[in-house]
Structures are given as structure tokens and as C-alpha cells.
N, C-alpha and C positions, 0 to 999 in steps of 0.2 A: 431677421427681424419679421415676425409675423404680424404684428400689430397694424402697419398700413396695409397688408393684404386682407386682414380680417375686416378693417374698417370699410376698404373698396369693396370687398364681397357683400357686407351687410348693407351697404348704401345702394349697389346695384339691384340687390333682390328687393329691400325694402320699396325703392323707386318703382322697380318693374310692376310689383304686384299693388302698390298704391295707386298707380297710374290705370289699373284695371279694375279697381275697387269700385262698384256701383253705389257710392255713399254720397248723397247730395253735399255734405260738408266737404269731403275729399274732393269732389268735382269742383266745388267752388275754390278750394285751394290752389288745384291745377288751373284754374282760370286766371289766376294772377301769378302762380309760380310753375312754369312747365317744369315737366319731369327731369329734362336734362339739367336745368337750372338747379333745381331741387338736388341732383346728384353732384353738382360742384359745390353746393354750399354746406350739405351734411358733413361730408369729412373735414371741411375746415372747423365747423362747430364741434365735432367730437374731438378734433386736434387741440381746440382751444381749450376745452373743459379738462382735457387730460393733461393741458400745460406741456404738449409735446410738440417737437417740430420734425416733421417727415418731409420736409422739402428735400432733403438729401437723400431719401431712402432709395434702395435698389429698385424698387417697383418702379420708379420713374423712368429708369434705363429700360426695363423689361418692356414698359408700356410703348417706349419710343422706338424699341426693336420689334415688338410683336404686336401690341394693342392697336397702335396708331397704324402701322402697315395693314393691318388685317382689316381695319376699319375702311382704308382708303381703297384696297383692292375691292372689298366687298360693295362698297357703294359705287365706286367706278364700274364695276362688272354689272349693276344694275341698270346701265346706261348704254343704249345702243348708239350707233353713229347717227341715226335718224334724229335721236333726242338731242345730241350736241347742237343742232341747229335752233333748238328751242331757246339757247342763251341769247342769241340775235346779237346785233351790232349795238343796239340801245344800251343794254345792261351792260356791256363792255366799255362803252363810252363812260356811262355814270361810274364804273369802277376805276378806269383810267383818271377820270377827273378827280377821284377821291384821293388817288396817288399824287398826281399833280399838285393839289392843294396842300399836302403833307409836307412835300419837298419845298415849296415855293413861299408858302404863306409866312414862315418864321422870318423871312427876310423881308418881305412886304410889310408885316407887322413892325419889325425892328426898325425899319426906315421911317416908318410913320411916328414911331415914338423915340426917334433919334437922341432927342435932348433929355429924355426922362431918366430917373434913377434906375429904371430896369434895364434900360439898354447901356447907360454909361456907367454904371457901377457893376450890375449883376453880370449881364452879358459880356462886357468888354473887360473892367477892371478885375473881376473875380474870374474871368475865363469861362463864364458859363455856356458860352456860345460853342465851346468844344463839346458839350453835352449834346448839342442839338443834332449833328449827324448821325450819332448812335441812336437817338429816338427815332429818328426818319427811318434808318435800318430796321430798328425793331418793329415799328408800326407798318412798314411796308414788307420787308423782307425776313423778319424774323431773327433770332439768335444769332444766326449765321452772319448775315449782314451788318447787326449791330456790332459784333465784334471786330469784323473788317474795317468798319468805318470808324471805330475806336481807334484802332491803329493808325488808319490812314490821317485822322486829324490830330494824333497823339492826345488824346483826352487824358487829363491826370485822373490817377485812381480815386481821389476823395470826390472828385466831381461825377466820375463815372458811377461811384457806388451811390451818391445822392439820385443821379439819373435812374439806376436800377430800381431803387425805391419808389421813386415817383411813378416810374412806368409801371411797375406792378400794381401799385394802388390804382391808377387810372385804367388800367387795361381790365383789372377786374370788376371796376365800378362800370366801366364802359360796356363789357360783356352783359351785365344786369341791365343795364339800360337798353342795349338792342334787344334783349329777349324781349322787353316790354314793348319796344318800338314795332318789332316787327308784327307783333300782334294787332296793333293799331293801322295796320295797312290799309285795310277795307275803308276804315274811317278816313285816312289820308287821301285815299284814291277818290273818294267822294267828295272831300272839302276842295281838292285840287283840280276835281273834275278830269280825273284821268279816265280815259276809254280804254287804252290798251293795256288789258290787265293781264294778258298772257296766261290764261287759265292751264294748269298743269294737265288736265284730263286730255288735252290736245297731244300729247306725247306720250301717252301711257303704251306700254308693251304687255301684251299678253301672250303667253306661249302655251299651246295645246300639249298636255302630256310631257312636262318638262322632266328632267332628269332628277333624280332623288336629292334631297337636301344633303344627305350624308356623303355622296360623291361631290357634290358642289363645295361642301365644307373641306373635304381632304384635298380637293384641287386647290383652293384657296390657301390652306395653311402649307401645303408643299410648295407653291410658289413664293409664299413669304419668307420661308426657311431658306431655299433655294437663293433668293435675293440676297438675303443677310450674309451668305457665304460668299458670294461674289462682288458685293458692293460694300463699302465703307461709309460713304458719303449719304447722309439722311436725305439731303435734297434729291441725290442721285436714285435713291431708293423710292422716293415719292413720285419722282417723274417716271421711272421705270414700271413701277408697280400700277401707276394710273393707266398707261398705255396697255400694260398686259390686263389690267382689268377690261378695259375697252376689248382687247383681241379675244379674250374669253366669250364676252357676252355676244360679240358680232361673229365670232367664226366657229363656235361650239352650237351646233344643232340642239334645239330643245333646252337651251340653257335656262335655269330656273331665276328668272328675274324676281319673282315675289319672294324667295327664299333670301337672296343676296341683300335685297333691299330691306328686308327685316332684320336680319343678322347685323347688317349695316348699322342699323338705327340701335340696337342693343350694343354694339362695340362702342359707338359715340357715347353711351350712357357710361360705359367703362372706363372709357378715356377722360370724361369729364370728371369722373369720381376720383381717378388718381390726379388729375390736374388739382382738384380740391385740396389734396393733401398738401399742396403748395401754397394754398391762400392762407396768409398770415392776417389776422386782424389788428395784432400790434405793430405800429409803425415807428419807423426811426424818425430822428429830427432832420427836417430838410428846409430849404430855403422857400417860403412862402410866396416871394414874388415870381420866383421861377416856376413854381407850381401853378399859379394863375395864368402866368404865361403860356402853359401847356394845356389847361383846360379851356382857355379861348381858342387855341389852335385847334383842339380835338372837336369842340363844338362848332366851329368854323367849318371844318371839313365834313361834317355831317350836314349842315346848312346849305353848303355849296353843293352837295350833291343831291339834296332835295330839289334846289333851283335847276339843275341840270336835268333831273328826272322829270319835272314839269314841264320844262322845254321840249323835251324829247317825248312826253306823252307816254311815260313808261310806269308800269306798275312801281308803287312807293315801297314794296316789299323788297326790291332790288337795292334801295339804298341801305337798309342794316345789313344785309347780305354782303354788298360791296364793302361796306365799311368793317364788318368782321374779317373778310377776306384780306383785308389790308392790315388792320390792327390787330385781328385776333389770331387769324393764320389757319394752318390746316386741320386743326382739330375743332376750335370753337365756331368757324365759319359755318360748316355742314350742321353742327349742333344748334346754332341761332336758326339757320334755315329750317330745321326740323320742327321748330316750334311752330312754323307757319304752315309749311308743305314738304313731307317727307321725300317726294319725288323731285325736289328740286337740290336735294344735298349733292349729287354729283355735280350739278353745276357751280354750286359754292366751292366744291374741291378745285374745279378748273379754274376759278378766280383766284383762290388761294394759292396755287401752284404757279399761275402768272405772277403774284405778288412775290412770291419767293425768289421766282426767276429775275426779278426787275429791282428788287429793293437796295442793292448795292449801288446800282446805277442811278437811282434816284436820289441817293444819299450823296454819290459824288456830285450830282448837280447841285445839290444844297450846299456842300463845301465850297464849289466854285463860286456860287452866287454869295456866300458869306464873305469870301476873300475879296471878291470884286465891289461888292456894294456897302457892306456894313462894317467890316473890320479895318 
């Protein structure tokens, strides 16, 4: 099926050149809608008007096998070990706080609303509480953790389907909100009187007479192809390619940091264009009370991280970055980050990897707390 490939190609080319068009109206558009977000929405709009569903198209498997791995190793190879220190303990604490809130809050909220219809009827009588752990897994660890936790809690298929629909809607909306939120970071820093803004210029890497972009590109492609041949697990590929990217940038003399950062940015646009093919504007029926529960849960996650960031006096940009590393994952976290500062994309990937590695364990904590305190 060529249609999804052509839509993705059209989107990438259009967004790439529109972003570089020196027109005041176009520039105004990109002030509100970042290039990467536009790449996410255009395929969905085209699919909608074509009345087509490309959510199961083969391009998604290809993207998972090649586009996303290439984006990961390209972005990570634009980072030196010295730059890793730029993440610092404060942003990591903000990120972990976001994960902790996702895992614990539904139980806390459930206890505070114990005698309400939401808890008594929806969560307990209708067994919607079994949909909570898969959401924790999805928001922190991704699809793998979501499916593992579904099996652990024995979530019924009808509830799991409802959860998938609601999760898809909320994550899509949340991605858009985080794109806009990170653009307000400077305002939030001033409003909350944040002084530790961690300027990215402090970690810039410059290489004199770097190796050619062609050689860099061939090395990246060969590494990804080799990785696909020896590893089946997506998480395994992500972790291995991240470390290999760091190895390339730190052990190959004259590594072309500028090229890998640029190609990584383009690959992220490609990944977002492919993800946009999954975005469906039409929605299925769902439990509105449970949806409201999820909305409060997600907003609380963001507010809690804002409070932690304020207490730690850390740049508010880390809040949407940490949130997308939790809720969005390996593709959308660096995409949102790029809307603020492309040089922070590797840091977003590190946080997203941490999310993928810990999601199942956070979900197991949620299951234990639900069984002990709520059910």
C-alpha cells in the first residue's frame, strides 16, 4: 500500500520547507504550531478527509524497525558523555516524581472518593479498576508494559478496549498540550522565579574538520541494520542503540555532531508523520466518568511536577519533557523537546528509556496498592 508512504513523504517535505520559508504568515503559524506537531497532524487530516484508516499499515512496522532506531542512534550520537551530565539530578527527580504520581495517584484519589458512584459503581462494580494498571504501564513504560500489566491484572477485553480508546485520545491531546506548554517555559520560569535555567549553550560540542556526513550516515544505517538482525526486542534495540550512539560519538575521532543532530531532527519529523497516520479523529463510545478520572489524573501529574520543579528551582522546560518521557515515550519526548531546544533531545531520550525500563515495576506497585487499599 503506497498511500501511507506517499502521505508521510508529502508531510515531511511540506513541513521541512514550510519551516524554512521566510514568510511572516508562515512564521506566525509555526509560532503556534511547531513543525513537528504539524507533521503529526497533517497525516491525520489527510486520512480523515480520505476516509481511510492507516493505523495498521505496514509503514508503522518499518518505522519501528528503522525510522525510530535511526532517530535514536542519530540523536544519541550527537551527545558526548560530558553532555550527559547536563541532565543533572534535578530533572531526573522531576521525571521520577511524575512517574510516582502516575503510579500512586489513582489509589489516593480512589480512597478520597470511596463512597462516590465513580469508585463504588465504575471502578469496583464494573471492574474498571482493572483498566488502571494498563494505563500506568502505557503512560510510563509504553505498549510492552501495558500488555504485561493487562495480563497481570487480568483486565477484561471490553474494558481494555475502552482503555485503549481513552488512552489514545488523551495521549494525542496531551502531546499537543505539551508542545504548547514547553513553548511557555520562559514565561513559567519568570512567573515561578526560577533561576536555574540550565542553558543548553553550556554543553555544546564543536568538532574541527569532522568526518563526512556520508560516512556518518552509512555508519548509522549499518549499525541499525546489524542491530535488527541480532535483536528482536524493541526495548533491547532502544537500549543497545542508545549506548552504541554514545560510543560512536565518544570513541570515533572527529565525529560529526552537527550532522547527526540535524539528521536526528529530520528523522523525528519522519517518525511523527508516521505516528500521525494512527491518529483517528473519530472516537468510539466510552465511560465518561472514567474518562474524567483519567483527565484529573493526567493534569495532577503535570501540576505535581511543576511543584517539584519549583521546589528544586529547575527550568520549567523539564516538566513537559519529563511528562512526555513518561506519557509519550521514545518518539514524542524528543519531538516535544525539539520545539524548545534541539540540543536537549538526547536528554529526553535518556528519560524515555528510563521510563520504558521502569514502567512495568511502577504498574506492579499500582496493582499492589489497589488490592491493599481500594478493592
